[in-house]
N, CA, C and O atoms as a Maestro MAE file, in Angstrom:
{
 s_m_m2io_version
 :::
 2.0.0
}

f_m_ct {
 s_m_title
 :::
 protein
 m_atom[316] {
  # First column is atom index #
  i_m_mmod_type
  r_m_x_coord
  r_m_y_coord
  r_m_z_coord
  i_m_residue_number
  s_m_chain_name
  s_m_pdb_residue_name
  s_m_pdb_atom_name
  i_m_atomic_number
  :::
  1 25 136.736 -58.779 -13.359 1 A "MET " " N  " 7
  2 3 137.700 -57.747 -13.607 1 A "MET " " CA " 6
  3 2 136.984 -56.462 -14.005 1 A "MET " " C  " 6
  4 15 136.125 -56.465 -14.887 1 A "MET " " O  " 8
  5 25 137.339 -55.384 -13.358 2 A "LYS " " N  " 7
  6 3 136.693 -54.108 -13.622 2 A "LYS " " CA " 6
  7 2 137.254 -53.499 -14.910 2 A "LYS " " C  " 6
  8 15 138.469 -53.405 -15.085 2 A "LYS " " O  " 8
  9 25 136.371 -53.094 -15.791 3 A "ARG " " N  " 7
  10 3 136.782 -52.467 -17.046 3 A "ARG " " CA " 6
  11 2 136.807 -50.951 -16.870 3 A "ARG " " C  " 6
  12 15 135.810 -50.357 -16.459 3 A "ARG " " O  " 8
  13 25 137.919 -50.337 -17.172 4 A "ARG " " N  " 7
  14 3 138.040 -48.889 -17.051 4 A "ARG " " CA " 6
  15 2 137.911 -48.246 -18.428 4 A "ARG " " C  " 6
  16 15 138.506 -48.710 -19.400 4 A "ARG " " O  " 8
  17 25 137.145 -47.197 -18.495 5 A "THR " " N  " 7
  18 3 136.984 -46.450 -19.728 5 A "THR " " CA " 6
  19 2 138.126 -45.451 -19.853 5 A "THR " " C  " 6
  20 15 138.518 -44.813 -18.876 5 A "THR " " O  " 8
  21 25 138.645 -45.328 -21.043 6 A "LEU " " N  " 7
  22 3 139.793 -44.473 -21.282 6 A "LEU " " CA " 6
  23 2 139.396 -43.007 -21.370 6 A "LEU " " C  " 6
  24 15 138.464 -42.644 -22.088 6 A "LEU " " O  " 8
  25 25 140.108 -42.178 -20.637 7 A "ILE " " N  " 7
  26 3 139.983 -40.729 -20.748 7 A "ILE " " CA " 6
  27 2 141.257 -40.230 -21.413 7 A "ILE " " C  " 6
  28 15 142.361 -40.499 -20.938 7 A "ILE " " O  " 8
  29 25 141.103 -39.508 -22.505 8 A "GLU " " N  " 7
  30 3 142.261 -38.949 -23.189 8 A "GLU " " CA " 6
  31 2 142.457 -37.508 -22.715 8 A "GLU " " C  " 6
  32 15 141.492 -36.761 -22.551 8 A "GLU " " O  " 8
  33 25 143.704 -37.133 -22.499 9 A "ALA " " N  " 7
  34 3 144.018 -35.776 -22.050 9 A "ALA " " CA " 6
  35 2 145.067 -35.169 -22.964 9 A "ALA " " C  " 6
  36 15 146.061 -35.812 -23.303 9 A "ALA " " O  " 8
  37 25 144.839 -33.933 -23.357 10 A "TYR " " N  " 7
  38 3 145.793 -33.179 -24.165 10 A "TYR " " CA " 6
  39 2 146.035 -31.851 -23.467 10 A "TYR " " C  " 6
  40 15 145.102 -31.228 -22.961 10 A "TYR " " O  " 8
  41 25 147.286 -31.423 -23.442 11 A "SER " " N  " 7
  42 3 147.585 -30.128 -22.833 11 A "SER " " CA " 6
  43 2 148.719 -29.453 -23.593 11 A "SER " " C  " 6
  44 15 149.507 -30.103 -24.281 11 A "SER " " O  " 8
  45 25 148.781 -28.145 -23.453 12 A "ASP " " N  " 7
  46 3 149.846 -27.373 -24.071 12 A "ASP " " CA " 6
  47 2 150.017 -26.095 -23.269 12 A "ASP " " C  " 6
  48 15 149.106 -25.654 -22.568 12 A "ASP " " O  " 8
  49 25 151.187 -25.518 -23.383 13 A "SER " " N  " 7
  50 3 151.441 -24.254 -22.700 13 A "SER " " CA " 6
  51 2 152.471 -23.458 -23.484 13 A "SER " " C  " 6
  52 15 153.235 -24.008 -24.277 13 A "SER " " O  " 8
  53 25 152.476 -22.168 -23.250 14 A "ASP " " N  " 7
  54 3 153.501 -21.328 -23.856 14 A "ASP " " CA " 6
  55 2 154.287 -20.657 -22.741 14 A "ASP " " C  " 6
  56 15 153.784 -20.490 -21.630 14 A "ASP " " O  " 8
  57 25 155.487 -20.285 -23.032 15 A "TRP " " N  " 7
  58 3 156.307 -19.620 -22.023 15 A "TRP " " CA " 6
  59 2 156.292 -18.134 -22.301 15 A "TRP " " C  " 6
  60 15 156.637 -17.688 -23.394 15 A "TRP " " O  " 8
  61 25 155.887 -17.374 -21.299 16 A "CYS " " N  " 7
  62 3 155.936 -15.921 -21.365 16 A "CYS " " CA " 6
  63 2 155.106 -15.388 -22.539 16 A "CYS " " C  " 6
  64 15 155.553 -14.504 -23.270 16 A "CYS " " O  " 8
  65 25 153.914 -15.924 -22.712 17 A "GLY " " N  " 7
  66 3 153.075 -15.545 -23.838 17 A "GLY " " CA " 6
  67 2 152.580 -14.111 -23.784 17 A "GLY " " C  " 6
  68 15 152.413 -13.479 -24.827 17 A "GLY " " O  " 8
  69 25 152.342 -13.588 -22.595 18 A "ASP " " N  " 7
  70 3 151.893 -12.208 -22.445 18 A "ASP " " CA " 6
  71 2 153.124 -11.333 -22.218 18 A "ASP " " C  " 6
  72 15 153.793 -11.460 -21.192 18 A "ASP " " O  " 8
  73 25 153.424 -10.458 -23.155 19 A "LYS " " N  " 7
  74 3 154.639 -9.636 -23.073 19 A "LYS " " CA " 6
  75 2 154.538 -8.540 -22.024 19 A "LYS " " C  " 6
  76 15 155.559 -7.968 -21.640 19 A "LYS " " O  " 8
  77 25 153.335 -8.231 -21.548 20 A "VAL " " N  " 7
  78 3 153.163 -7.181 -20.541 20 A "VAL " " CA " 6
  79 2 153.486 -7.700 -19.140 20 A "VAL " " C  " 6
  80 15 154.344 -7.142 -18.456 20 A "VAL " " O  " 8
  81 25 152.806 -8.766 -18.709 21 A "ASP " " N  " 7
  82 3 153.032 -9.271 -17.351 21 A "ASP " " CA " 6
  83 2 153.914 -10.519 -17.300 21 A "ASP " " C  " 6
  84 15 154.188 -11.038 -16.218 21 A "ASP " " O  " 8
  85 25 154.361 -11.005 -18.465 22 A "ARG " " N  " 7
  86 3 155.307 -12.119 -18.584 22 A "ARG " " CA " 6
  87 2 154.762 -13.464 -18.097 22 A "ARG " " C  " 6
  88 15 155.525 -14.408 -17.896 22 A "ARG " " O  " 8
  89 25 153.454 -13.550 -17.909 23 A "ARG " " N  " 7
  90 3 152.883 -14.821 -17.471 23 A "ARG " " CA " 6
  91 2 152.582 -15.714 -18.667 23 A "ARG " " C  " 6
  92 15 152.339 -15.234 -19.774 23 A "ARG " " O  " 8
  93 25 152.603 -17.005 -18.425 24 A "SER " " N  " 7
  94 3 152.386 -18.008 -19.465 24 A "SER " " CA " 6
  95 2 150.923 -18.428 -19.494 24 A "SER " " C  " 6
  96 15 150.191 -18.255 -18.520 24 A "SER " " O  " 8
  97 25 150.515 -18.979 -20.626 25 A "THR " " N  " 7
  98 3 149.157 -19.485 -20.798 25 A "THR " " CA " 6
  99 2 149.235 -20.993 -20.988 25 A "THR " " C  " 6
  100 15 150.144 -21.501 -21.644 25 A "THR " " O  " 8
  101 25 148.276 -21.699 -20.410 26 A "PHE " " N  " 7
  102 3 148.202 -23.144 -20.626 26 A "PHE " " CA " 6
  103 2 146.764 -23.531 -20.893 26 A "PHE " " C  " 6
  104 15 145.830 -22.797 -20.570 26 A "PHE " " O  " 8
  105 25 146.608 -24.696 -21.489 27 A "GLY " " N  " 7
  106 3 145.273 -25.193 -21.778 27 A "GLY " " CA " 6
  107 2 145.256 -26.702 -21.788 27 A "GLY " " C  " 6
  108 15 146.291 -27.353 -21.932 27 A "GLY " " O  " 8
  109 25 144.059 -27.251 -21.632 28 A "TYR " " N  " 7
  110 3 143.910 -28.702 -21.695 28 A "TYR " " CA " 6
  111 2 142.557 -29.061 -22.267 28 A "TYR " " C  " 6
  112 15 141.630 -28.251 -22.282 28 A "TYR " " O  " 8
  113 25 142.463 -30.296 -22.738 29 A "LEU " " N  " 7
  114 3 141.231 -30.856 -23.281 29 A "LEU " " CA " 6
  115 2 141.141 -32.296 -22.827 29 A "LEU " " C  " 6
  116 15 142.112 -33.043 -22.951 29 A "LEU " " O  " 8
  117 25 139.998 -32.702 -22.304 30 A "PHE " " N  " 7
  118 3 139.758 -34.088 -21.911 30 A "PHE " " CA " 6
  119 2 138.668 -34.672 -22.799 30 A "PHE " " C  " 6
  120 15 137.625 -34.056 -23.020 30 A "PHE " " O  " 8
  121 25 138.933 -35.864 -23.297 31 A "LEU " " N  " 7
  122 3 137.967 -36.583 -24.117 31 A "LEU " " CA " 6
  123 2 137.531 -37.848 -23.390 31 A "LEU " " C  " 6
  124 15 138.356 -38.571 -22.832 31 A "LEU " " O  " 8
  125 25 136.247 -38.104 -23.401 32 A "PHE " " N  " 7
  126 3 135.668 -39.320 -22.829 32 A "PHE " " CA " 6
  127 2 134.791 -39.938 -23.898 32 A "PHE " " C  " 6
  128 15 133.831 -39.318 -24.357 32 A "PHE " " O  " 8
  129 25 135.118 -41.167 -24.298 33 A "LEU " " N  " 7
  130 3 134.420 -41.841 -25.396 33 A "LEU " " CA " 6
  131 2 134.419 -40.976 -26.655 33 A "LEU " " C  " 6
  132 15 133.403 -40.850 -27.339 33 A "LEU " " O  " 8
  133 25 135.579 -40.383 -26.945 34 A "ASN " " N  " 7
  134 3 135.819 -39.540 -28.124 34 A "ASN " " CA " 6
  135 2 134.983 -38.267 -28.169 34 A "ASN " " C  " 6
  136 15 134.811 -37.684 -29.239 34 A "ASN " " O  " 8
  137 25 134.471 -37.835 -27.048 35 A "ALA " " N  " 7
  138 3 133.730 -36.569 -26.971 35 A "ALA " " CA " 6
  139 2 134.402 -35.672 -25.939 35 A "ALA " " C  " 6
  140 15 134.795 -36.137 -24.869 35 A "ALA " " O  " 8
  141 25 134.531 -34.410 -26.251 36 A "SER " " N  " 7
  142 3 135.164 -33.499 -25.297 36 A "SER " " CA " 6
  143 2 134.222 -33.267 -24.112 36 A "SER " " C  " 6
  144 15 133.043 -32.959 -24.288 36 A "SER " " O  " 8
  145 25 134.760 -33.419 -22.918 37 A "VAL " " N  " 7
  146 3 133.953 -33.274 -21.711 37 A "VAL " " CA " 6
  147 2 134.463 -32.160 -20.805 37 A "VAL " " C  " 6
  148 15 133.732 -31.687 -19.935 37 A "VAL " " O  " 8
  149 25 135.697 -31.742 -20.999 38 A "SER " " N  " 7
  150 3 136.239 -30.669 -20.184 38 A "SER " " CA " 6
  151 2 137.393 -30.013 -20.930 38 A "SER " " C  " 6
  152 15 138.210 -30.691 -21.552 38 A "SER " " O  " 8
  153 25 137.449 -28.692 -20.860 39 A "TRP " " N  " 7
  154 3 138.532 -27.972 -21.494 39 A "TRP " " CA " 6
  155 2 138.739 -26.657 -20.760 39 A "TRP " " C  " 6
  156 15 137.837 -26.148 -20.096 39 A "TRP " " O  " 8
  157 25 139.933 -26.124 -20.891 40 A "CYS " " N  " 7
  158 3 140.262 -24.890 -20.187 40 A "CYS " " CA " 6
  159 2 141.464 -24.238 -20.865 40 A "CYS " " C  " 6
  160 15 142.341 -24.920 -21.395 40 A "CYS " " O  " 8
  161 25 141.488 -22.926 -20.839 41 A "SER " " N  " 7
  162 3 142.642 -22.162 -21.279 41 A "SER " " CA " 6
  163 2 142.733 -20.944 -20.370 41 A "SER " " C  " 6
  164 15 141.792 -20.154 -20.289 41 A "SER " " O  " 8
  165 25 143.863 -20.793 -19.689 42 A "LYS " " N  " 7
  166 3 144.000 -19.654 -18.794 42 A "LYS " " CA " 6
  167 2 145.462 -19.315 -18.534 42 A "LYS " " C  " 6
  168 15 146.366 -20.106 -18.804 42 A "LYS " " O  " 8
  169 25 145.660 -18.131 -18.009 43 A "LYS " " N  " 7
  170 3 147.004 -17.708 -17.626 43 A "LYS " " CA " 6
  171 2 147.393 -18.378 -16.330 43 A "LYS " " C  " 6
  172 15 146.561 -18.609 -15.453 43 A "LYS " " O  " 8
  173 25 148.684 -18.688 -16.223 44 A "GLN " " N  " 7
  174 3 149.178 -19.241 -14.970 44 A "GLN " " CA " 6
  175 2 149.269 -18.126 -13.936 44 A "GLN " " C  " 6
  176 15 149.457 -16.960 -14.282 44 A "GLN " " O  " 8
  177 25 149.135 -18.490 -12.682 45 A "SER " " N  " 7
  178 3 149.093 -17.485 -11.612 45 A "SER " " CA " 6
  179 2 150.468 -16.971 -11.210 45 A "SER " " C  " 6
  180 15 150.571 -15.991 -10.472 45 A "SER " " O  " 8
  181 25 151.522 -17.620 -11.686 46 A "VAL " " N  " 7
  182 3 152.887 -17.208 -11.346 46 A "VAL " " CA " 6
  183 2 153.688 -16.981 -12.626 46 A "VAL " " C  " 6
  184 15 153.305 -17.444 -13.700 46 A "VAL " " O  " 8
  185 25 154.787 -16.275 -12.499 47 A "VAL " " N  " 7
  186 3 155.681 -16.065 -13.633 47 A "VAL " " CA " 6
  187 2 156.735 -17.170 -13.616 47 A "VAL " " C  " 6
  188 15 157.492 -17.299 -12.654 47 A "VAL " " O  " 8
  189 25 156.779 -17.955 -14.675 48 A "ALA " " N  " 7
  190 3 157.743 -19.055 -14.765 48 A "ALA " " CA " 6
  191 2 159.063 -18.540 -15.338 48 A "ALA " " C  " 6
  192 15 159.086 -17.635 -16.172 48 A "ALA " " O  " 8
  193 25 160.145 -19.129 -14.879 49 A "LEU " " N  " 7
  194 3 161.465 -18.678 -15.309 49 A "LEU " " CA " 6
  195 2 161.942 -19.342 -16.594 49 A "LEU " " C  " 6
  196 15 162.800 -18.792 -17.284 49 A "LEU " " O  " 8
  197 25 161.403 -20.516 -16.932 50 A "ASP " " N  " 7
  198 3 161.796 -21.188 -18.169 50 A "ASP " " CA " 6
  199 2 160.679 -22.101 -18.653 50 A "ASP " " C  " 6
  200 15 159.675 -22.284 -17.964 50 A "ASP " " O  " 8
  201 25 160.857 -22.672 -19.842 51 A "THR " " N  " 7
  202 3 159.812 -23.506 -20.439 51 A "THR " " CA " 6
  203 2 159.569 -24.786 -19.646 51 A "THR " " C  " 6
  204 15 158.441 -25.276 -19.589 51 A "THR " " O  " 8
  205 25 160.614 -25.326 -19.041 52 A "CYS " " N  " 7
  206 3 160.456 -26.545 -18.239 52 A "CYS " " CA " 6
  207 2 159.514 -26.287 -17.060 52 A "CYS " " C  " 6
  208 15 158.657 -27.117 -16.758 52 A "CYS " " O  " 8
  209 25 159.668 -25.164 -16.411 53 A "GLU " " N  " 7
  210 3 158.808 -24.826 -15.277 53 A "GLU " " CA " 6
  211 2 157.365 -24.629 -15.728 53 A "GLU " " C  " 6
  212 15 156.435 -25.035 -15.031 53 A "GLU " " O  " 8
  213 25 157.175 -24.006 -16.893 54 A "VAL " " N  " 7
  214 3 155.822 -23.808 -17.431 54 A "VAL " " CA " 6
  215 2 155.146 -25.149 -17.687 54 A "VAL " " C  " 6
  216 15 153.988 -25.348 -17.319 54 A "VAL " " O  " 8
  217 25 155.870 -26.066 -18.317 55 A "GLU " " N  " 7
  218 3 155.311 -27.389 -18.605 55 A "GLU " " CA " 6
  219 2 154.995 -28.146 -17.316 55 A "GLU " " C  " 6
  220 15 153.974 -28.828 -17.235 55 A "GLU " " O  " 8
  221 25 155.850 -28.034 -16.325 56 A "TYR " " N  " 7
  222 3 155.623 -28.701 -15.037 56 A "TYR " " CA " 6
  223 2 154.364 -28.151 -14.366 56 A "TYR " " C  " 6
  224 15 153.545 -28.921 -13.865 56 A "TYR " " O  " 8
  225 25 154.204 -26.839 -14.351 57 A "LEU " " N  " 7
  226 3 153.018 -26.225 -13.734 57 A "LEU " " CA " 6
  227 2 151.750 -26.645 -14.466 57 A "LEU " " C  " 6
  228 15 150.741 -26.959 -13.834 57 A "LEU " " O  " 8
  229 25 151.797 -26.653 -15.785 58 A "ALA " " N  " 7
  230 3 150.624 -27.059 -16.569 58 A "ALA " " CA " 6
  231 2 150.309 -28.536 -16.346 58 A "ALA " " C  " 6
  232 15 149.143 -28.906 -16.204 58 A "ALA " " O  " 8
  233 25 151.332 -29.375 -16.315 59 A "SER " " N  " 7
  234 3 151.120 -30.812 -16.111 59 A "SER " " CA " 6
  235 2 150.515 -31.108 -14.745 59 A "SER " " C  " 6
  236 15 149.660 -31.985 -14.621 59 A "SER " " O  " 8
  237 25 150.949 -30.388 -13.730 60 A "SER " " N  " 7
  238 3 150.389 -30.632 -12.395 60 A "SER " " CA " 6
  239 2 148.928 -30.198 -12.329 60 A "SER " " C  " 6
  240 15 148.126 -30.840 -11.651 60 A "SER " " O  " 8
  241 25 148.577 -29.127 -13.016 61 A "GLU " " N  " 7
  242 3 147.167 -28.697 -13.067 61 A "GLU " " CA " 6
  243 2 146.318 -29.736 -13.794 61 A "GLU " " C  " 6
  244 15 145.214 -30.051 -13.349 61 A "GLU " " O  " 8
  245 25 146.815 -30.266 -14.899 62 A "VAL " " N  " 7
  246 3 146.093 -31.285 -15.661 62 A "VAL " " CA " 6
  247 2 145.937 -32.555 -14.834 62 A "VAL " " C  " 6
  248 15 144.876 -33.179 -14.859 62 A "VAL " " O  " 8
  249 25 146.979 -32.947 -14.101 63 A "ALA " " N  " 7
  250 3 146.897 -34.142 -13.261 63 A "ALA " " CA " 6
  251 2 145.815 -33.991 -12.196 63 A "ALA " " C  " 6
  252 15 145.058 -34.930 -11.948 63 A "ALA " " O  " 8
  253 25 145.734 -32.837 -11.572 64 A "CYS " " N  " 7
  254 3 144.682 -32.596 -10.570 64 A "CYS " " CA " 6
  255 2 143.300 -32.685 -11.194 64 A "CYS " " C  " 6
  256 15 142.392 -33.279 -10.611 64 A "CYS " " O  " 8
  257 25 143.133 -32.102 -12.373 65 A "GLN " " N  " 7
  258 3 141.832 -32.105 -13.023 65 A "GLN " " CA " 6
  259 2 141.420 -33.501 -13.473 65 A "GLN " " C  " 6
  260 15 140.246 -33.856 -13.377 65 A "GLN " " O  " 8
  261 25 142.366 -34.298 -13.963 66 A "ILE " " N  " 7
  262 3 142.002 -35.638 -14.426 66 A "ILE " " CA " 6
  263 2 141.654 -36.552 -13.253 66 A "ILE " " C  " 6
  264 15 140.793 -37.422 -13.385 66 A "ILE " " O  " 8
  265 25 142.311 -36.368 -12.111 67 A "LEU " " N  " 7
  266 3 141.939 -37.138 -10.919 67 A "LEU " " CA " 6
  267 2 140.519 -36.793 -10.484 67 A "LEU " " C  " 6
  268 15 139.757 -37.676 -10.093 67 A "LEU " " O  " 8
  269 25 140.164 -35.517 -10.550 68 A "TRP " " N  " 7
  270 3 138.806 -35.103 -10.193 68 A "TRP " " CA " 6
  271 2 137.802 -35.690 -11.187 68 A "TRP " " C  " 6
  272 15 136.747 -36.184 -10.789 68 A "TRP " " O  " 8
  273 25 138.133 -35.634 -12.480 69 A "LEU " " N  " 7
  274 3 137.223 -36.148 -13.499 69 A "LEU " " CA " 6
  275 2 137.028 -37.653 -13.353 69 A "LEU " " C  " 6
  276 15 135.908 -38.142 -13.504 69 A "LEU " " O  " 8
  277 25 138.093 -38.395 -13.063 70 A "GLU " " N  " 7
  278 3 137.967 -39.838 -12.852 70 A "GLU " " CA " 6
  279 2 137.092 -40.152 -11.645 70 A "GLU " " C  " 6
  280 15 136.291 -41.086 -11.694 70 A "GLU " " O  " 8
  281 25 137.230 -39.392 -10.566 71 A "SER " " N  " 7
  282 3 136.387 -39.638 -9.394 71 A "SER " " CA " 6
  283 2 134.924 -39.306 -9.688 71 A "SER " " C  " 6
  284 15 134.023 -39.975 -9.181 71 A "SER " " O  " 8
  285 25 134.687 -38.295 -10.491 72 A "LEU " " N  " 7
  286 3 133.318 -37.966 -10.892 72 A "LEU " " CA " 6
  287 2 132.713 -39.092 -11.716 72 A "LEU " " C  " 6
  288 15 131.568 -39.483 -11.489 72 A "LEU " " O  " 8
  289 25 133.475 -39.614 -12.672 73 A "LEU " " N  " 7
  290 3 132.976 -40.716 -13.501 73 A "LEU " " CA " 6
  291 2 132.703 -41.968 -12.677 73 A "LEU " " C  " 6
  292 15 131.739 -42.685 -12.944 73 A "LEU " " O  " 8
  293 25 133.542 -42.238 -11.675 74 A "GLU " " N  " 7
  294 3 133.301 -43.378 -10.788 74 A "GLU " " CA " 6
  295 2 132.035 -43.175 -9.976 74 A "GLU " " C  " 6
  296 15 131.262 -44.111 -9.776 74 A "GLU " " O  " 8
  297 25 131.823 -41.953 -9.510 75 A "GLU " " N  " 7
  298 3 130.618 -41.658 -8.735 75 A "GLU " " CA " 6
  299 2 129.358 -41.805 -9.573 75 A "GLU " " C  " 6
  300 15 128.309 -42.212 -9.074 75 A "GLU " " O  " 8
  301 25 129.474 -41.469 -10.857 76 A "LEU " " N  " 7
  302 3 128.332 -41.607 -11.772 76 A "LEU " " CA " 6
  303 2 128.231 -43.032 -12.346 76 A "LEU " " C  " 6
  304 15 127.360 -43.317 -13.168 76 A "LEU " " O  " 8
  305 25 129.131 -43.916 -11.903 77 A "LYS " " N  " 7
  306 3 129.163 -45.314 -12.349 77 A "LYS " " CA " 6
  307 2 129.417 -45.426 -13.865 77 A "LYS " " C  " 6
  308 15 128.895 -46.327 -14.523 77 A "LYS " " O  " 8
  309 25 130.220 -44.504 -14.402 78 A "LEU " " N  " 7
  310 3 130.562 -44.534 -15.823 78 A "LEU " " CA " 6
  311 2 131.966 -45.036 -16.068 78 A "LEU " " C  " 6
  312 15 132.366 -45.232 -17.216 78 A "LEU " " O  " 8
  313 25 132.717 -45.245 -15.005 79 A "ASN " " N  " 7
  314 3 134.102 -45.677 -15.152 79 A "ASN " " CA " 6
  315 2 134.352 -46.916 -14.324 79 A "ASN " " C  " 6
  316 15 135.467 -47.437 -14.315 79 A "ASN " " O  " 8
  :::
 }
 m_bond[315] {
  # First column is bond index #
  i_m_from
  i_m_to
  i_m_order
  :::
  1 1 2 1
  2 2 3 1
  3 3 4 2
  4 3 5 1
  5 5 6 1
  6 6 7 1
  7 7 8 2
  8 7 9 1
  9 9 10 1
  10 10 11 1
  11 11 12 2
  12 11 13 1
  13 13 14 1
  14 14 15 1
  15 15 16 2
  16 15 17 1
  17 17 18 1
  18 18 19 1
  19 19 20 2
  20 19 21 1
  21 21 22 1
  22 22 23 1
  23 23 24 2
  24 23 25 1
  25 25 26 1
  26 26 27 1
  27 27 28 2
  28 27 29 1
  29 29 30 1
  30 30 31 1
  31 31 32 2
  32 31 33 1
  33 33 34 1
  34 34 35 1
  35 35 36 2
  36 35 37 1
  37 37 38 1
  38 38 39 1
  39 39 40 2
  40 39 41 1
  41 41 42 1
  42 42 43 1
  43 43 44 2
  44 43 45 1
  45 45 46 1
  46 46 47 1
  47 47 48 2
  48 47 49 1
  49 49 50 1
  50 50 51 1
  51 51 52 2
  52 51 53 1
  53 53 54 1
  54 54 55 1
  55 55 56 2
  56 55 57 1
  57 57 58 1
  58 58 59 1
  59 59 60 2
  60 59 61 1
  61 61 62 1
  62 62 63 1
  63 63 64 2
  64 63 65 1
  65 65 66 1
  66 66 67 1
  67 67 68 2
  68 67 69 1
  69 69 70 1
  70 70 71 1
  71 71 72 2
  72 71 73 1
  73 73 74 1
  74 74 75 1
  75 75 76 2
  76 75 77 1
  77 77 78 1
  78 78 79 1
  79 79 80 2
  80 79 81 1
  81 81 82 1
  82 82 83 1
  83 83 84 2
  84 83 85 1
  85 85 86 1
  86 86 87 1
  87 87 88 2
  88 87 89 1
  89 89 90 1
  90 90 91 1
  91 91 92 2
  92 91 93 1
  93 93 94 1
  94 94 95 1
  95 95 96 2
  96 95 97 1
  97 97 98 1
  98 98 99 1
  99 99 100 2
  100 99 101 1
  101 101 102 1
  102 102 103 1
  103 103 104 2
  104 103 105 1
  105 105 106 1
  106 106 107 1
  107 107 108 2
  108 107 109 1
  109 109 110 1
  110 110 111 1
  111 111 112 2
  112 111 113 1
  113 113 114 1
  114 114 115 1
  115 115 116 2
  116 115 117 1
  117 117 118 1
  118 118 119 1
  119 119 120 2
  120 119 121 1
  121 121 122 1
  122 122 123 1
  123 123 124 2
  124 123 125 1
  125 125 126 1
  126 126 127 1
  127 127 128 2
  128 127 129 1
  129 129 130 1
  130 130 131 1
  131 131 132 2
  132 131 133 1
  133 133 134 1
  134 134 135 1
  135 135 136 2
  136 135 137 1
  137 137 138 1
  138 138 139 1
  139 139 140 2
  140 139 141 1
  141 141 142 1
  142 142 143 1
  143 143 144 2
  144 143 145 1
  145 145 146 1
  146 146 147 1
  147 147 148 2
  148 147 149 1
  149 149 150 1
  150 150 151 1
  151 151 152 2
  152 151 153 1
  153 153 154 1
  154 154 155 1
  155 155 156 2
  156 155 157 1
  157 157 158 1
  158 158 159 1
  159 159 160 2
  160 159 161 1
  161 161 162 1
  162 162 163 1
  163 163 164 2
  164 163 165 1
  165 165 166 1
  166 166 167 1
  167 167 168 2
  168 167 169 1
  169 169 170 1
  170 170 171 1
  171 171 172 2
  172 171 173 1
  173 173 174 1
  174 174 175 1
  175 175 176 2
  176 175 177 1
  177 177 178 1
  178 178 179 1
  179 179 180 2
  180 179 181 1
  181 181 182 1
  182 182 183 1
  183 183 184 2
  184 183 185 1
  185 185 186 1
  186 186 187 1
  187 187 188 2
  188 187 189 1
  189 189 190 1
  190 190 191 1
  191 191 192 2
  192 191 193 1
  193 193 194 1
  194 194 195 1
  195 195 196 2
  196 195 197 1
  197 197 198 1
  198 198 199 1
  199 199 200 2
  200 199 201 1
  201 201 202 1
  202 202 203 1
  203 203 204 2
  204 203 205 1
  205 205 206 1
  206 206 207 1
  207 207 208 2
  208 207 209 1
  209 209 210 1
  210 210 211 1
  211 211 212 2
  212 211 213 1
  213 213 214 1
  214 214 215 1
  215 215 216 2
  216 215 217 1
  217 217 218 1
  218 218 219 1
  219 219 220 2
  220 219 221 1
  221 221 222 1
  222 222 223 1
  223 223 224 2
  224 223 225 1
  225 225 226 1
  226 226 227 1
  227 227 228 2
  228 227 229 1
  229 229 230 1
  230 230 231 1
  231 231 232 2
  232 231 233 1
  233 233 234 1
  234 234 235 1
  235 235 236 2
  236 235 237 1
  237 237 238 1
  238 238 239 1
  239 239 240 2
  240 239 241 1
  241 241 242 1
  242 242 243 1
  243 243 244 2
  244 243 245 1
  245 245 246 1
  246 246 247 1
  247 247 248 2
  248 247 249 1
  249 249 250 1
  250 250 251 1
  251 251 252 2
  252 251 253 1
  253 253 254 1
  254 254 255 1
  255 255 256 2
  256 255 257 1
  257 257 258 1
  258 258 259 1
  259 259 260 2
  260 259 261 1
  261 261 262 1
  262 262 263 1
  263 263 264 2
  264 263 265 1
  265 265 266 1
  266 266 267 1
  267 267 268 2
  268 267 269 1
  269 269 270 1
  270 270 271 1
  271 271 272 2
  272 271 273 1
  273 273 274 1
  274 274 275 1
  275 275 276 2
  276 275 277 1
  277 277 278 1
  278 278 279 1
  279 279 280 2
  280 279 281 1
  281 281 282 1
  282 282 283 1
  283 283 284 2
  284 283 285 1
  285 285 286 1
  286 286 287 1
  287 287 288 2
  288 287 289 1
  289 289 290 1
  290 290 291 1
  291 291 292 2
  292 291 293 1
  293 293 294 1
  294 294 295 1
  295 295 296 2
  296 295 297 1
  297 297 298 1
  298 298 299 1
  299 299 300 2
  300 299 301 1
  301 301 302 1
  302 302 303 1
  303 303 304 2
  304 303 305 1
  305 305 306 1
  306 306 307 1
  307 307 308 2
  308 307 309 1
  309 309 310 1
  310 310 311 1
  311 311 312 2
  312 311 313 1
  313 313 314 1
  314 314 315 1
  315 315 316 2
  :::
 }
}
């Protein structure tokens, strides 16, 4: 049975954080073996109409990044 190492992911976003261009900011942090291995904070490329849309956009970005990170760990034989 293959043992998988746990990757923890945390993310957050704000709605309309920049009052000038009305774009939201999101961020994420990935932990591998209790050490941070990837993190990001940036403005979203589109203007979201509500908080639900902001969370959805941030979650989809985090999902893409965690899939990439898992494939990298598999390639390095760490997962």
